[in-house]
Structure formats: structure tokens, C-alpha cells
C-alpha positions in Angstrom: 116.6 98.0 85.2 119.5 96.4 83.3 119.4 93.5 82.1 121.7 91.5 84.1 120.3 92.6 88.0 117.4 90.9 86.4 118.8 87.7 85.0 120.8 86.8 87.8 117.0 86.9 89.9 115.6 84.9 87.4 118.2 82.4 87.6 118.0 82.5 91.4 114.4 81.9 91.0 114.6 78.9 88.7 113.8 80.6 85.2 116.6 78.9 82.7 118.5 81.6 80.4 115.6 80.5 77.1 113.3 81.4 79.0 114.1 84.2 79.9 115.3 85.7 76.8 112.0 84.7 75.7 109.9 86.6 78.8 112.1 89.1 78.0 111.6 89.8 74.4 107.5 89.1 75.4 106.8 91.3 77.6 110.2 92.8 79.2 110.9 93.5 82.9 107.1 92.6 84.3 106.9 89.7 81.9 110.2 88.1 84.1 109.6 89.3 87.5 105.9 87.6 86.8 107.1 84.6 86.5 109.9 85.0 89.1 106.6 85.0 92.0 105.5 81.9 93.5 103.0 79.9 91.9 100.9 79.0 94.7 98.5 81.3 96.4 99.0 80.8 100.0 99.5 83.3 102.9 102.7 85.4 102.6 105.6 82.8 101.9 107.1 83.4 106.3 103.5 84.1 107.7 105.9 86.5 110.4 106.5 90.5 110.5 110.3 91.5 109.2 113.0 91.2 112.3 112.9 94.9 113.9 117.2 94.5 114.4 117.9 96.3 111.6 115.4 99.2 112.4 114.8 102.3 114.4 111.2 101.2 116.3 107.9 102.9 117.0 105.7 101.7 119.1 103.9 98.7 117.7 103.5 99.8 114.7 107.0 101.3 112.6 110.0 100.1 111.8 111.9 103.1 111.0 114.9 102.4 107.5 119.2 103.2 109.2 120.2 105.0 105.9 123.3 104.5 106.7 122.6 100.0 106.2 121.3 101.7 102.0 123.7 100.3 99.0 121.8 101.2 96.6 119.1 103.1 94.8 116.6 100.2 95.8 115.5 99.4 99.4 116.1 95.5 100.3 113.0 94.2 101.1 114.2 93.4 104.9 115.3 96.9 104.7 111.9 98.7 103.7 110.7 100.9 106.4 106.9 99.4 107.8 103.9 102.1 108.7 100.8 100.4 109.7 98.0 101.7 111.4 97.0 98.8 113.5 99.2 96.9 116.1 99.7 94.7 113.5 99.9 93.5 110.4 97.0 91.2 109.2 98.1 87.6 107.4 95.8 87.3 104.4 95.7 84.1 102.8 95.5 84.9 98.9 93.2 81.7 97.6 90.2 83.5 99.7 90.8 87.0 99.3 89.5 89.1 96.5 89.6 92.9 95.3 85.9 94.5 95.2 85.4 97.5 92.6 81.5 99.3 92.8 80.1 102.6 93.8 78.1 104.8 91.8 80.6 106.1 89.2 81.3 102.2 88.1 78.8 100.5 85.4 79.9 96.9 86.3 80.7 96.2 90.1 83.2 93.3 89.5 85.1 90.9 91.9 88.5 89.5 90.8 90.7 87.2 92.4 94.5 86.8 93.0 94.7 84.6 90.4 92.3 86.8 88.0 94.6 89.8 89.2 97.8 88.7 88.0 96.3 86.9 84.5 95.6 91.0 83.7 99.1 93.1 82.2 101.9 93.1 84.3 103.7 96.7 84.7 106.5 97.7 87.1 107.7 100.7 88.2 110.5 101.8 90.6 108.4 104.5 92.5 109.5 105.3 96.3 107.3 105.8 99.3 107.8 108.1 102.4 105.6 108.1 104.9 103.8 111.3 105.3 105.6 112.2 108.7 109.1 111.5 107.9 111.1 114.0 109.6 108.3 114.9 112.2 111.4 114.4 115.3 112.8 117.8 113.1 109.8 120.0 115.1 111.1 118.9 118.3 114.9 119.4 116.9 114.6 122.5 115.1 112.0 124.0 116.1 111.6 123.0 120.5 108.6 122.0 119.8 107.0 118.6 119.2 104.8 117.6 116.2 101.9 115.4 117.2 102.2 111.4 116.0 105.5 109.2 115.0 108.6 111.2 115.9 110.2 109.8 112.2 113.8 110.9 111.6 114.4 110.9 108.3 114.1 106.9 107.6 110.9 106.5 107.1 111.2 106.3 103.4 111.8 103.8 100.6 112.7 103.2 97.1 111.8 99.8 95.4 111.1 98.3 92.1 106.9 96.8 91.9 104.8 95.0 89.8 102.2 94.9 89.7 98.2 96.1 87.2 97.9 99.4 86.2 94.5 100.9 88.6 93.3 102.2 85.4 93.2 99.0 84.3 91.2 97.4 86.7 88.4 100.2 86.8 88.4 100.5 82.5 87.4 96.6 83.7 84.5 97.7 85.8 83.6 100.2 83.7 84.1 103.6 85.4 82.0 106.0 83.8 83.3 109.9 82.5 81.7 111.1 85.8 83.3 109.9 88.2 85.0 112.5 90.4 86.8 110.3 93.4 87.8 106.9 94.5 88.3 105.4 97.4 90.9 102.4 98.4 90.0 100.5 102.1 92.7 98.3 103.4 91.2 95.8 105.2 93.9 95.6 108.6 90.8 96.0 110.7 92.3 97.3 113.4 92.6 100.8 112.1 90.6 102.8 112.5 87.4 103.1 110.1 87.8 99.3 110.4 90.4 99.6 107.7 92.7 102.2 106.8 91.6 104.4 103.9 92.1 107.6 101.5 90.7 108.8 98.7 92.0 110.0 95.3 90.8 111.7 92.7 90.1 110.1 89.4 92.6 111.4 88.0 95.1 110.2 89.8 93.0 107.0 90.1 93.7 106.5 85.7 97.3 107.3 86.0 99.1 105.1 84.5 101.7 104.8 87.0 99.6 104.2 89.5 99.6 100.4 90.3 97.7 97.7 92.6 100.9 96.1 93.2 101.5 92.3 94.7 105.7 92.0 93.5 108.4 94.0 96.0 111.7 93.5 94.3 110.8 90.3 92.7 109.6 89.3 95.3 105.7 88.4 96.3 104.7 92.2 98.6 105.5 91.2 102.7 103.4 90.7 104.9 104.1 94.1 106.4 104.4 95.8 103.2 100.5 94.6 102.1 100.4 90.9 100.5 98.3 89.9 98.6 97.6 93.6 97.1 98.5 97.5 97.8 98.4 100.3 96.4 101.2 102.6 94.9 100.1 106.4 94.2 103.7 106.7 92.9 104.1 111.0 94.5 101.6 111.0 96.6 102.3 110.4 100.8 102.7 107.2 101.4 99.1 106.3 103.7 97.6 106.8 100.2 99.1 103.8 99.0 96.8 101.6 101.2 97.9 98.5 102.0 95.9 94.8 102.5 93.7 96.7 99.9 90.3 95.0 99.9 88.3 97.0 98.1 88.0 100.2 95.9 84.7 102.3 95.3 84.6 105.0 93.0 81.9 107.8 93.5 80.7 110.9 91.4 80.8 112.8 94.5 83.1 113.8 96.9 84.2 111.0 99.3 85.2 111.9 102.6 86.5 109.8 105.7 88.7 110.0 108.8 92.0 110.3 106.6 90.7 113.2 104.0 89.1 115.7 106.8 90.5 115.8 110.1 93.6 113.7 110.0 96.2 113.7 107.3 95.1 117.6 106.4 96.8 120.9 106.4 94.9 123.5 109.4 96.3 127.1 109.0 95.4 130.7 107.5 96.9 128.8 104.2 94.6 125.5 104.1 90.8 126.7 104.4 88.6 123.9 105.3 87.2 122.6 102.3 83.5 120.6 102.0 84.1 118.0 105.2 88.0 119.0 106.0 89.3 120.9 108.8 91.4 122.0 106.3 93.2 121.4 102.5 94.5 117.0 102.8 97.8 116.0 102.7 98.4 114.9 99.1 102.0 115.3 97.4 104.7 114.4 99.4 107.3 117.5 100.1 111.1 117.3 98.5 113.6 116.2 100.8 117.2 115.3 102.0 119.1 113.5 104.4 122.8 112.3 105.0 122.8 108.8 105.3 124.8 108.6 109.1 124.2 106.7 112.0 121.1 108.4 113.7 121.8 110.4 115.7 124.4 112.3 113.6 125.8 115.8 115.4 127.8 118.0 111.7 129.0 120.5 113.6 129.7 123.8 111.2 132.1 123.6 108.6 132.5 120.0 108.8 
């Protein structure tokens, strides 16, 4: 991110030029973006789910971005796709919200408030987020066999500037042990399977400096649909790993199992033998894809 767009954003949020330069010198882009966030810790400002009009809708829980509306590398919040695992986005009040970090591979369980998290060293990261099922409709269109799940076209993906703290810093604060093996991330969306959507990541991935606990997106607090007040961001892994409305983290010496790494979000077949309690191998790293930014559904004839 160059300084000029960052300055324009800061100016819109009421930051003076002198303060902007001081923040930039002291803490870089992360310090500037943190200063752009509102001071109150009430509910997310609008309290509403985003307008579905610019999207292709998929039932109650899916809004697919229209690639033809994209005008740059960064996806605006109003056009960022939504994939929920419950019928509606929870409305969480940040003032009463807490993040619990516990488990048998944690020396000192901790409970952090929203303000306590925002006092930790902030990081900014430009990263894409993509649903594991993006392009799923192609199974039907190209092979004539529809795959189970939301029939996403090409727009279940977005790229944003995320602001938050390193998950590694939080786990270190809680005293993660050297023999930690897996980290369970649990959301507060009680309408999701298991009473809160959850995914397991390896301790190695959890401790990677780019794995964040994000509270800001594109210079604004996380929108309600994207996990306000806090979500995980696990770059490179499928979007379901980046748990929204994060409320609990469990760190264990053992391999942890949930619905989403045993019977769901697993690859099944001769090339993916069962592992532990799983029917196959859990989906982690996202496959590289490409798409043209044309109105969906677009048909191109040969030679065009």
C-alpha cells in the first residue's frame, strides 16, 4: 500500500497530516489503520447485513461477488463475498465480547477483551480469502455432474487489507508449549453445525507470522457479515479455516477432530486415504484458479 491512498483514508477518518506522519514513522501502515478505527466498542456501526443487490445470492448464507464489478486489486467491503454457516450473521457487542485461549498445550489460559487485543502490536496484511467451494458449479457445467454444496460460480473470493494481531503473539502470551500439535478455532455463530463453526489448524500454521486475528478490513472495523469483532485469517488455506466471530481457541498436544476435518471439508478417494478419525484428508491449501471478469454467466465461443 503506497502512502498516498493511506493518507487519503486517514484524512477521511479525521487524522491530521502531522499525526499521520507521526504514526507512519512510529508504527507504519498498521499504526495508521489502527488510528482510523472508531474508539467506541459498541456493536458494529450499521448493525445490518450488507445489501445483497450487487451480489449473486445463494440462499440465506451466501453472497457471491460479481467479478465484472471489480476495479482493482483490493475488493471493497461492500462487494466482498459472504459465506456463512448459519442463517444469519451474529450481532456481537464488542464491549462484552471475550476471546478465551485454553488447552492442554497452554501454560496459562487467558481471556482477552477487544480493547486488550487492540493494545497488542498491530499488523497489516494484504491477503485473499476464497471459499473452498469456489467454481463448484463447473462440475455441473463441464462434467454434467453437480457436486454437493453451494453452487458457486467464480466470485466466492476477495482480496483485502487486513488489520489485526499475530495469532502467534496471542498464543505466546498464553504460554503455548513446545509440544503443541493442533489449534482449534471456534466461532460464536451458534446456528452453525456443532454450535459454533470451527476448524483445526496445525500449530506450525498457527504460529506463522502471517496468520492473524483480524479486527479490521480495508481501513474499517470488520463488517458484521465478516466476523465483527474478531476473525481468524489463515492465508493460503481455504476460507472456512478463517473462522469468523472468533470466541475461543483451544491448543492441544494431540490431533483435534471436528466435523470439519473428518466428514466435511475432506478429500475422499483412492488418492486420499483416511487419516485418524477422518474419512479422507482435510482440505487445507487452496488450489490456484483463474477467471475472467465478465458478467455471469458469460459464454465465450472458440477463437474469441
